[in-house]
N, C-alpha and C positions, 0 to 999 in steps of 0.2 A: 504494500500500500504506500502511495506517495504522499507528499505534502499537499498535492493538489486536492485530494479528497478531504484532507483535514481543513484546508482553507475553505472549501465549500461548506463544511459543517460549521465552521466559525461564522459564516455569513448568516446563519440561521438565528432565530430568536432564543433558542434554548441553551442552557449551560451544557458544557461537555464534561461529563463525569467519566474519568478513566480509572478503572481498578488496576491495582498492581499485579503484574505477572512476574514470577520469579523462577519458574521452571516450565517445562513443556506441559506438564499435567495441569498446572494452574492456567496456562494459556488455553488449553483445550476446554477447560471449564468456562473460562471467560468467553471463548468463541461460542459455546453452546448457549449461554445466556443472552449474549448480544449487547455490545456497547458501541458508542461512537468512537472510542479510542481506547488503547491499552497503554499502561505506563510501565516501562522497564527501569527499575530503580537500581542505582549503583549499590546502595546498601544491601538490598535483598538479592541482587544478582551475585554480588560477591559472597554473601553469606551462603547462598544455595550452592554455588559452583565451587567455592573454595573453602568455606568454613572460616572465613577471616572477617575482621571488622572493616567498616567503611572508613579507612584512613589512608586511601591512596595506594593500597597494596596492589589492587587490580589495575592493569594498564590498558592501553588501547587494544592490544591483541586479544586480551580477555574479553573486553566489552564488545568488540565487533564480532567476535565468535559467538557469544551468547545472544546478543541483541539482534544481530543479523539473522540468526536462525529463528528468533522469535518473529521477525518481520516476514520471513518466508512462509510461516504457517499462520500468521494472524489474519483474521477476517476483518479486523479494524485497523486503522492507522496506528502505528506504534510511536509513542513519544519515548525517547531514550536518553538517559543520563550520560553525560560525558565529563563529569567532574569539572576540572579547571582547564581541560583541553589536553591533558596528558603530557605537559611539558611546556616548551617555548612556543612561539607563534608558528614555527614550521610544523610542530606536532599537532597544534590546533587545526591548521589548514588541512593537514593530512586526515585528521579525524572527521572534519566536516565532509570532505570528499568521500571518505570511506563509508560514513553513515549514509550519505546520499546514495551512493552506488548500491548499498545493501537494501535500499527501499525503506529506510526509516523515515518517518514523516516529519519528525521534529527532533532537533538536537538541543539538549539542555546544557548550558555552560554557566558556571557559577563564578562569583567574584572572590572566592577564597584564595589564599596562597597555597603553596605545597609544603608539607602534605596536608591535604584537606581532611575534614572530619564531618561526620553526620551533623546536620544543622539542628538536630533535636536532642543533642547531648550536652548543650550548654558550653561548648568550647570553641565554636567556629569564629574565625577572625578573617575579615575581608582585607584585600589588598587596596591600594589607593584606587580611587575611581578611574583615574586616567589609564591605569593598567588594564582594567576591565573594558574600558572604551576601546583600547587597542585590540583586545580580543574580539570585540564586536565587529570592528572594521575588517579584521582578518577573516572572520567567519563569513561575512557578507561577500568578501572578495573570493574566498574559496568556493562558496556556493555557485558563483557565476550565474549561468542561465538556468540553473536547477531550481527545484521547487521545495527543497527542504526548508522547514520553518526554523527560525533561530529563537530559542528561549533564553532570556537573560535572567539568571537567578541572583538575588542579593541576599547575603547572610549578615548584613550589617545591622539588622534590628537590635541584636543583643548588645553590641558595643557602641553603636552610634545613635540609637534611637530611631523612632519611626520617621520623623520628618527628614532626617538625613538619608534614610534608606529610600524614601519616595523620591527624593532629589536624585539619588544615584540611578534609580530605575528610569526616571525621566530622561536622563542623559544617555542611558543605554538604548532607550527607544529612539532617541534622536540619531544614534549612530548605527541603526540597523536592526535592533531586536524587534521581532514580530510579536512576541508574547513576553510579559513581565511576570516573573516568579518572585513573589514576596515570601521569603522563607521565615517561618516561625513567628508570625504575628500572634499576639497573646490575648486578643479579645475580638469580639465581633465589631466593636467600634473601630479598632485599628484596621480591620479588613475593609470596612465600609469607607473609611476615610481614604485609604490608598486607592480603592477602586474609583472613587469620585474624582480624585486628583490626577490620575494617570490617563493618558489618551490612547493607550494601546490595551489590548485584552490582558486581564490580570488572571494569574494562576495562583491558587492556594493549595497548600499541601496539608490534607486532612490525615495526618499520621497518627494512628492509634498509639497512645502512650507518649505523644509528643506535647509541645507547648500550645498548639493551636486547637481551639474547640472543634470537635468532630460533629458535623451536622449532615443532614440529608442534602443532596445537591440543590434542591429547590430553595432551601434556606440561604445557601451561598448566592444563588442567583438574585435573590431579593437584595443582597448587599452590593450587587454590581459586578460580581465575579463571573468570568466567562469560562474558566477551566477549574476543575477541582480534581486532584489525584488522591487516591486512597491506597498508598503503597503497602501499608503494614497489616491491614485487616485480614486478608487471606492467608499470608504466611504465618501470622500469629495464631490464627484459628487452626491451621494445619499442624503447626508445631504442638499445640495443646492436644489435638486429636491423636497425634503420634505418641506423645508422652503418655496419654491415657492408655493407649494400647500396650505400650512397652511395660508400664507399671502393672497393668492388669495381667499381662502374660507372666511377668516375674512372680506375681502372686498366685498364679495357677489358673487364671481366667483367660482362655484363648480368645474370647470376644472383647477383651480390653476394657474392663471396668464398665461394661454396658455401653460403650461408645458405638454409635452407628457406623457402619461401613458403607462406602460407596460401592455400588454394584459392579462386580468384576466384569461381567459381560458387557455392561455399558462402557466401562473403561477400555476394554479391548476394542469395542466399536469405535470409540473416539480416537484411539491410537491407529486405526486403519486396518484392523485385522480382517474385516470383511473384504476389503480390496485385495489383500494378499491371498485369501482363500479363493476368490474369484479368479485371480491371475493364475493360481496353481491349477484350478479346474480347466481353464481355457487351454492350458498347455499340458494337460494330463500329468501334472506333477503333484496331485493331491495326496 
C-alpha cells in the first residue's frame, strides 16, 4: 500500500485510527478486522523480533526487514517508525528511499538525539530544532517524486513544555512534514490546544501505560486530531494471554488458567494454508 491511498483517506472527514502491528499474526488479525491504516512501532517491532528495549539497538536493516514484510501483507497502508533516521543525513535519505520502495505509506522521524529512547518512559531528550528541520529537508529531498508521507514527531513536551513543542512542530511543517506527531501530551487540553494551533494533520499516540489519556478514536476527533495510533494495546493483551497460558501449564492446566484460545483452524486459514492445500491438489502433491 502506498502513501497515495493514505493521502486519500486523510482527505476524508473521519479520524484515522491505526492499531499497532508487531508481528505477522497481529497483522493478520488487524487485516481481518479492517482498519484505515496499521502502525508499525519501533518499540514493539524491536521487542517482538529481538527481545530488546527501544533504545536505538535496532537499525535500518532490522526495521526495513520487519516493516517491509508487514507492508507486503497488509491490507491497509502501513505507517512505520524510523526513529531518528538511523544515523546522519545520508542514513536518513537512504531510509526514506528504502521505506518508499518497500511500499510503506508513511515514515515517522523523531527529533530525539542518538541513542533514542521510548517517548513514554520519561527520559526522551530532543535535539535542537534546527537539526530536526534539516532532517525534514533531507527527507523531502529523498522522497523526490514519490508518495510516501513524512511524519515529524517531537518529544520535546517533557523538557521544553507544550508551547515550545507546538512551535517546533510548526517549523517542521513549514519544512516539509505532512503529519505532526505530538508525543506524550499529558491531558486532553494539551491535545486540543496543539490541534487548534497547528495547520497540518496532528497525530496522537494512545499508548496503553503511557502518559497520554487513552480514548476511543471519536473522542480524539472531537479534539481536532486526524490520526491516532494504538501501538501497545494488542501486544500487551497478547503478552498477558501468553503469560496466563504458561503459568497455567506450569500449574498443570493445559488450557492456561481458563484463558480462551484463538481457533487453530482459523489461524491456519489466515496464514494461507488453504492456498497451499489447493496448490498441492492442483499439482497432485497432496
